[in-house]
N, C-alpha and C positions, 0 to 999 in steps of 0.2 A: 503492500500499501504504499510505503513512503516513497519507492521508486516512482511509480506513476505519480504523487504529486509530482515532485522531482524535474520528471522530466514535462510535466505541463507547465510546469511555473519556465523550465527551460526555454522549452518551446514561447512560450508568452513574450517573455522576455526576446527573445533572438526575434521575430516578428515584429514587437514596439520598434527594438532599432534598425528594426529596414524599415518599415514605417518611416521614420523619425527620417533618418538616411536620406531614402528616397522626398523628401518633404524637403530638406534644406537643399540638394540636391538640384529644385526644383525653384527653391527660391534663390538662391544663385544662378540657374541661368537666367531666371525673369530680369533680376536685373541687370545681368549681361547683353542681355535682348536689349534693355531697355537703353542702354549708355551707346548701341550701338546705335540703335534711332536718334541719337541728338546727333550722330555727325551730320553736316549738314551742306555735303561736299555735293550731290548730287541738286542741291538749288543753289551752287553758285556759278557764277558768268562764267567763272575760267574753269568749269569743270569741262571735259571731251568730249567724255561716254566712249572712250575706247581705251581697250584694257593696254593699250603702248604707253600711251603720257595722259594718266584719268588727269593732272591738274597742269597746269600752263604755268603756271606760277608757285608751288612744292610739293615736284612732281613725287618726294620722299613719302611725305607723309599725306597722303590722299588718299580718303577712306579709308583712315585710320584711326583710330584715336586719339592720335596727339592731332586729326583736326577739329576736334569738337573746336578746341577757342580759336582757330586760323585770326590771324589778324587781318590776311588778303579778304576777308568772304566778303563776297559782292553779290548781293538778289540778282537775281538772271529778271533780264527786260524784256521784254516784244521786240521782235526780230529788229522793226522799223524803228523802234524808239519813240514812241509815235502811241496813241491811244488805240489800245487793243479795237476798240468798233470800229476804227479807219482804217488798218491794217492793208484788205482784203480791194480797198480800193486803190491804193497806192500801184500794185500791177497793174 
């Protein structure tokens, strides 16, 4: 009877530890993904969307965590630099 209680206690301890480790890993993964979503490169004027040269100003730090506080960040503007409504009229 004592062995059954010991095995049951051991099984529950292992189960609780596995669930706890899973939740901790999930929390770390979510925080890492949130940090990666803070990278502003895809919204920058200098981002080329080419795997060979991702950024024309800072190619070594483009699309990395170092680019989160990039001092050269410029928001993208419409191609014609005019009002977005009148862009189709310029062609």
